[in-house]
N, C-alpha and C positions, 0 to 999 in steps of 0.2 A: 414094685412091679417094673419090669424092664420096659424100656421105650418100645421095643418091637411088639410087646404084648398088647399095648393100648390100641383099642379099635378092632381087636379080633372079633369077627362077626359071629363065630360059631360057639361062643362060650355057653356052656350049660348053666342053668340056674345054680347059684351058689359059687360060681367061679368068677375070678376077676374078668372084667371085660365091660363092654358098653351095653347098657340096658335102656329100655324105653317102657314107660308105664303103659299098661293096657287101658284103652278107653273104656271106662266103666260108668254107666249112667248113675247119677245121683239125684235125689230130690233136693231142691234148693229153694230157700225163701229169703228174700232180703228183709232185714229187720231195720226199722228206721229209728230206733232208740237203743241205748245201751241195754244189754241183756246177759243172762247166764243160762246155761243149759247143763243138765246132768247126763253123763253117758252111763247107761246101765251096763254097758259092756265091761267097763273097768272102774266105774264110780268116780271118774274125773269130773270136775266142775269146769266147764268151758265158759269163757267170757268174751263177749263181742262188743264192738262199738257201734254207734249209730251208722247205718249204711253197710255194715258187714253182712255176709251171707251165712245162714245156718244151713249146713249140708247134712243129709242123712244118707249114709253109705249102705246101711242095713238096719233092721229093727234094733233100736238101742245103741247104735253106733253113729255118733254125730261128730261133726267138725265145724269149725268156724273159718271163714275165708274173708280176707279184707277185700273191699270193693275193687281196687285196682288189680289185684291178682286174679280175682274172679273174672273180671272183664278180659284179661289177657289169656286165660286158660280155658274157660268153659264156653261152650256153645249150646244153644237150645237143642235138645234131642227131638227128633221127629217121631 
């Protein structure tokens, strides 16, 4: 990518350029002991450590987020 192209604000999805994640509400629960969870969306087994957060993006679609990253990124939805 050429230097002049970096930061182009009008890039369509799928093109090179700068992007920002959309704020999407998730359900979250902090787990206070090591855990595993199965994602029915693709059958992956997720593993978390004590203090990590278990996130649900959609039914059957789960993720794990470390405590420090969760605190830096997520805010309570009103």
